[in-house]
C-alpha positions as CSV (number, residue, x, y, z in Angstrom):
1,M,167.2,190.2,-50.1
2,P,170.0,187.0,-49.9
3,R,168.8,184.3,-48.2
4,L,170.1,181.7,-46.0
5,S,169.2,178.7,-44.1
6,G,166.0,180.0,-43.9
7,I,166.6,183.7,-43.2
8,N,166.9,186.8,-45.2
9,I,169.8,188.8,-44.2
10,P,169.7,192.5,-45.3
11,D,171.7,193.4,-48.1
12,N,173.1,197.0,-46.9
13,K,175.8,195.4,-44.1
14,P,178.6,194.0,-45.1
15,I,178.5,190.3,-44.4
16,R,180.3,189.1,-41.4
17,V,177.1,191.1,-39.7
18,S,174.6,190.3,-42.0
19,L,175.5,186.7,-40.8
20,T,174.9,187.3,-37.4
21,Y,170.7,187.6,-37.4
22,I,171.0,183.9,-38.0
23,Y,170.3,182.6,-34.6
24,G,173.9,180.7,-33.5
25,I,176.2,182.4,-35.5
26,G,178.2,185.8,-34.0
27,E,180.1,187.8,-34.3
28,T,183.7,185.1,-34.0
29,R,181.6,182.6,-35.5
30,S,181.0,185.1,-39.0
31,K,184.1,185.2,-39.3
32,Q,185.8,182.1,-39.1
33,I,182.5,181.4,-41.7
34,L,183.8,184.1,-44.2
35,K,187.9,183.0,-43.5
36,V,187.4,179.2,-43.9
37,A,185.1,180.3,-47.7
38,G,187.6,182.8,-48.9
39,I,184.7,186.0,-48.7
40,D,186.0,189.8,-48.1
41,A,185.0,190.1,-44.6
42,E,183.4,194.1,-45.2
43,K,181.8,192.8,-48.5
44,K,178.3,193.9,-48.7
45,A,175.4,190.9,-48.4
46,A,174.2,192.2,-51.9
47,D,177.0,192.6,-54.0
48,L,177.5,188.1,-53.2
49,S,177.5,186.0,-56.1
50,A,175.5,183.6,-55.8
51,D,178.7,180.8,-55.8
52,E,180.0,182.5,-53.2
53,L,176.5,182.2,-51.4
54,N,176.6,178.7,-51.5
55,K,180.0,178.7,-50.7
56,I,178.5,179.7,-46.9
57,R,175.3,177.8,-46.9
58,E,176.8,174.6,-47.6
59,F,179.8,175.7,-44.6
60,I,176.8,176.0,-42.5
61,E,174.9,173.8,-43.1
62,K,177.6,171.1,-42.6
63,N,179.5,172.3,-40.0
64,Y,177.0,174.1,-37.3
65,R,173.4,173.7,-36.0
66,I,171.5,177.0,-36.2
67,E,167.9,178.6,-36.6
68,G,165.0,175.1,-35.5
69,D,167.7,172.8,-35.0
70,L,169.9,174.6,-32.2
71,R,166.6,176.1,-31.2
72,R,165.1,173.1,-30.4
73,D,168.5,171.4,-28.3
74,V,167.7,173.9,-26.7
75,I,164.8,173.7,-25.5
76,M,165.1,170.2,-25.1
77,S,168.4,170.9,-22.5
78,I,165.8,172.6,-20.2
79,R,163.0,170.5,-20.3
80,R,165.3,167.9,-19.4
81,L,166.7,170.1,-16.4
82,R,163.1,171.1,-15.4
83,D,162.1,167.0,-16.0
84,I,164.6,166.0,-13.6
85,G,163.5,168.5,-10.6
86,C,167.1,169.8,-10.6
87,W,167.8,173.7,-8.9
88,R,168.2,175.3,-12.4
89,G,165.5,173.9,-14.0
90,N,162.6,175.2,-11.3
91,R,165.3,178.3,-11.2
92,H,163.7,178.1,-15.3
93,A,160.0,176.9,-14.4
94,K,159.6,180.1,-11.9
95,R,161.3,182.3,-14.0
96,L,164.0,182.9,-12.1
97,P,168.2,184.0,-12.8
98,V,169.2,180.3,-13.1
99,R,173.2,181.7,-13.4
100,G,173.4,183.1,-9.0
101,Q,172.9,186.8,-9.4
102,R,171.3,188.0,-6.7
103,T,167.3,188.1,-7.3
104,K,166.7,191.0,-4.7
105,T,167.4,194.2,-6.4
106,N,168.2,193.4,-9.9
107,N,166.6,191.1,-11.5
108,R,163.2,193.7,-12.7
109,T,162.8,192.7,-15.9
110,I,162.8,189.3,-15.4
111,R,160.0,190.4,-12.4
112,G,158.1,192.6,-14.6
113,N,159.2,196.0,-13.4
114,V,158.3,195.8,-9.7
115,R,158.9,199.0,-8.4
116,K,157.1,198.6,-4.3
117,T,158.2,201.9,-2.7
118,V,158.6,202.3,1.3
119,T,157.2,205.4,3.0
120,S,157.4,206.7,6.3
121,G,155.1,204.5,7.9
122,R,152.7,207.2,9.3
123,K,149.2,207.2,8.3
124,P,147.2,210.2,6.7
125,A,145.4,213.1,8.6
126,A,141.9,211.4,9.2
127,T,139.7,214.4,6.7
128,P,136.5,215.0,8.8
129,T,133.6,214.3,7.9
């Protein structure tokens, strides 16, 4: 199992898909990396030589922020928004949608899947004692 940037990438998948297991690399960026490195995108990750893996590793380290550095940047950006007390920071703090999404009906997953049903409002008949 090849290891890039501290992540074990799957052997049995094409390298363009395997690279997406690294945080910060998606499908498009994966294709760009392989194009610059001169590696066939459909080649299986297990079939790569050590030289090809080194080309990929060096290019990624030189040109992109990934994994821990990227996660730290994202966390610091959110913390900055919360500290200055802006609207987006408050939404992050309350764990609500940040980018203007509707919240009356469509944010069940972020609210904890709350499902409140409305009944007819009629009270059940009293049972005789």
